[in-house]
Every structure is written in structure tokens, then in C-alpha cells.
C-alpha positions, 0 to 999 in steps of 0.5 A, a space after each residue: 280415886 287419889 292419883 299419885 302425881 310426881 312432881 319433875 315429871 307432871 308439873 304441868 298436868 298437877 297445876 291444872 289438877 291443883 288450880 282452885 279459883 273463885 268463879 261464878 257461872 252466869 246463871 249464878 250471876 244472873 240470879 244474884 243480880 236480881 236478887 241484890 237489885 229487888 232488895 235494895 229496892 223493895 226491902 223486906 217483900 223481896 227478902 220474903 219472897 226470896 224466903 218462900 222461894 229459896 227455904 220453902 217458907 213464908 215468913 211471918 217474922 225474920 227475928 228469932 225469938 228470945 225465948 226459942 233461943 233460950 229453948 234451945 239452950 235449956 234443951 241441950 245437952 249439957 256436955 255439948 254445952 260446956 264444950 261449946 263454952 270452953 271453945 268459946 273461952 279458948 278462941 275469945 282468949 286467942 282473939 284478944 290477942 290480936 286487938 290493936 291499940 291507938 298511937 300518938 307520938 310528937 314531932 319536933 315542932 309542935 306536931 302530933 301525929 297518930 292512929 285512931 283505931 275503933 270498932 265498927 258500930 254493926 256487923 253481921 255474921 253469916 252462919 251457914 245452914 240447910 244440910 247441916 249446921 255449923 255452931 262453931 261458926 257462930 263462935 269463931 264469929 262471934 269472938 273477934 266481933 267481940 273483943 273488937 268492941 263492936 257495939 251491935 252484932 247480928 246473926 243471920 242463918 237459914 231455917 227449914 221449911 217450919 221455920 225452925 232453926 237448928 238448936 246447936 246454932 242458937 245454943 252456940 248464939 246463946 253461948 256467945 251472948 248474940 241475941 240478933 239472931 234472923 232466919 234468913 239465908 242465901 244472898 238474900 239475907 246478904 243483900 238485906 244487911 248489906 242495903 238495910 230494910 224496913 225491919 233489918 238494920 245496914 252493917 257495916 261489916 258482913 262476915 262468914 262463909 255460904 255456898 255459891 250464890 252467898 259467896 257472889 253476893 258478898 262479891 257484890 255487896 263489897 264497897 256498901 259493906 266491908 267483907 271478911 273474904 270470898 270463900 270457896 270449897 274447904 281444902 287441906 294440904 298435908 306435907 308428910 315424911 317417913 315418920 307419918 302415919 298413914 292412917 292420920 293422913 288419910 283421915 284428915 284428907 277424908 274430914 275436908 272431903 266430906 264437906 263438899 264434892 268440891 273440897 281439896 285434899 292433897 298429900 305432898 311427900 318425899 316418900 313413894 312408899 307413904 304415897 302408895 300406903 295411903 293411897 291403898 288405905 284410902 281405898 280400904 276406908 272410903 266404904 267405912 265413911 257415912 259421906 263415903 261417896 262425897 270423899 270419893 267424889 272429892 278425892 278424885 276431882 280435887 285430891 292428888 298425892 305429889 311425890 317430890 324429890 325432896 322436902 324443899 320442894 314439898 314446900 314449894 308445891 304447897 306454896 303453890 297451892 297456898 292452902 287454906 289447911 295446911 298440915 306438917 307431918 313431919 319429924 321437925 315441923 318447925 324446922 321447915 315453918 321458915 319455907 312455908 309463905 302462904 297458908 291460912 293456918 298451918 297445923 304443926 306436927 301429927 297431933 295437931 289435926 284440922 279438926 283441932 282447929 275448926 272446933 277447940 283450940 282458939 285460931 279462927 277457922 274462917 280462912 282464906 280458900 281457892 289460893 287467897 291465902 297469898 294475899 287474904 288473913 283469917 278472920 280476926 280482930 282487925 276484921 272489925 276494926 278501922 283505922 282513922 289517922 291523926 294530924 295535929 300541925 302546930 302553926 310553927 312547924 307548918 310556918 318552917 315547912 309550908 313553902 315546901 308543901 306548896 311548892 310539892 302541890 305546884 308540881 301536881 298542878 293543884 293550885 288550890 292545894 297550894 293557896 290553902 297553905 300559901 294562905 296560912 303562910 301568909 297570916 304568920 
């Protein structure tokens, strides 16, 4: 189920096993392109048609009523509501530290330069649904949008064939203060909010993970709206030394693998003894898991145990993968942190399991996947704001530097650019 590789001997094979790229098959591309085209031209009718086709219901209304949200909240387990509220406080507190401020500064000659930070007006938070419900995604998407100051926040998640919504998701929406909730899922939901319809507003940014149709739709509408990133199947890398507990490692690998047969879980260690212990324990425990078949397939197809010659090599292998989640089950995690460059989130020490970050600690769990942690970041307040440059030039400073600026334009062959400056210089 979990094959052991030796990095020094199997590097080429290992790279092939661990390669994670964002790609979409031709049928998915055709389907998504058709959905985007129809929704952009036909609006509500196309959205309702596709919802009937994919969700199994002809909706009379696409929006969830306030009464339905209130009922889900009222009927929820009070202990669960308290957990949601505490988690949301933690998540909001973390994201407040990300808030950016506008800045201005004055140069000689009366020149004022700066940058103004303003929130986007409308955001769509996409929350996956269908086989499972993820109230944690509601909280993780809502907190940074609210801290950023987005004035109009919309949320959508698929309903079931009876038109019912997950009560856990609706309760989380109530906790997060989100009232604009829709019963739509899939590429048709992304298209509706990217282009706008008779009933659905066009937004400025779409965030949140989804299936391959949602991911491709987000990619295709980028430019009409902003997006956070293109999410792929979940993944975890565990770097461990001889001090690590094999059971902790196995359960953390299972935790990612149970999401999806395409999920990835990789252990990297210099310890052959630990590698063999984890391999043996995984085989023994997988049958005790409710989603054991999914876990076994994910670990067989996308999992690995990598034995390296040193901890430095372990860090290099991890950076090669650039994982969504990186756990450091080592005696001194802070000691190897400077050697690690690429990861969506790093969990320090064996008590910082990835589950803590998924639900409760505070940092966002919407993270870059498929190696995109080399250039993407976790969802944050920064995704929901934009920056505007401010330039206030004085007459005196233009008189001093104007001819230099005009000559710069001359060298680019842009006469009107140069003359726009010289016209002013002639008036001085």
C-alpha cells in the first residue's frame, strides 16, 4: 500500500510518483466551456437547467431564506455551535494580523507618493457540498473577507435533490454573519457569479475549493473576476526523525488520504527503522477506518515513504514536492524551518497535527496544492483587497525633472508621452 523509496537510488522514479500538476481532461474542458458560454448568454435559465441536470432538482428559488438559516442554527447541537464560534474567533483574530494599511510619504519638491488599500465590493465564497459538508470552509473563507472590509459577501454551496442544504453549513453561515446564501454548486455557480445573471450579482472575487469542474471554471473566468487559486486534491508531507511516533504519522497520512482517492500523503525520513514501522502500521490500521478503501487507494496511487541520507536531503525532497500541508515530526522543528522554502502551511512538532489547522488554530486552511506552493499563498485578507498607487507631483518638481522624463519617452518612440510633459514645461 505504501511503498518505500530510497531517494539516493530511486530519485527518477520518485519524481514521477510524486509529480502533482493541475491538468484537466478534454471532456471536463468541453463541459465547462459549454456551461460558461450558456450561463453568460442565457443567465438564470441556464443556471437552473444545469442545476437540475447536476444536482437533480429544478429550483423554484436559488437563494436560501433567512428563516432556513435561522432554523438550522436553532436546531444545531449547542456544543457544536460553541465550537464553531470559538473557531471563528480564532480564525478572525489571526487574519486581523494580515490587515494592510494605506501609506503616503512626501519627497522633496512637494511630491507626495503613496498606495491606497481598498477592499473589494463583492465576494463569492464557494463551499463544497455533495458527498460531505464542510462548515470549516465557511469560516475560513468568511473571516478574511470580513477583516478586509468586503461590503457584500455571498456564499454558495450545492443543495441535495430535495433542495435541502447542509444544516452544519447553514449554522456556520449564521455564526459567520453571512446572509446571502445560495443553493448552487458546480461550474454553473462559478459562471453565474463571474458574469452575473438576472438574480445573481457579478462579484469581484471567487474563493474556495471545489471539484474539477469548479476548479476549471475558476481558472477560465479569471480575468472577469479575481480568484484565490486553483485547488487540487489535498496533500500532506511529513518529515520525521527517530523521535517521531509512528501512530501519529500514520493517522495524519490517513487524515489526508480519506478526502479523496487522488489525495497524496508522503513520509520523508532519514530513519529506515521509522519507515518500516510506519509502512507496517499503515497496513494494519487501514482496515479499521470507515473510509479505508479510499485511504488505501490514495496511498497506493499517490503515497510514498521516502528514506533519505540526511535531514537536509529530507528538506530538499519536501521542497521538490512543495506540499499543501507540511508536518515536522522532528525533535527540533524550528531548527530545520530555515531549510524549508515551499509549503502552504507548516505544522511544527508532533502535537501540531494538520487537523488543528483545518478547523481551529486560526491560519487559513485554503492552501495551494499540486506544487503551487512555490508561487501561491494561503487564502488571506490580501486576496480581498486591491492596491491603488497615488501620485501627486508638484509644479516645481515637474519643472526640475520634466525634461528627463520627456527624453525617456523619446527613447521609447512615444512622442505624445514626451509632449504631454513638454506642454507643461512651456507653461512654467
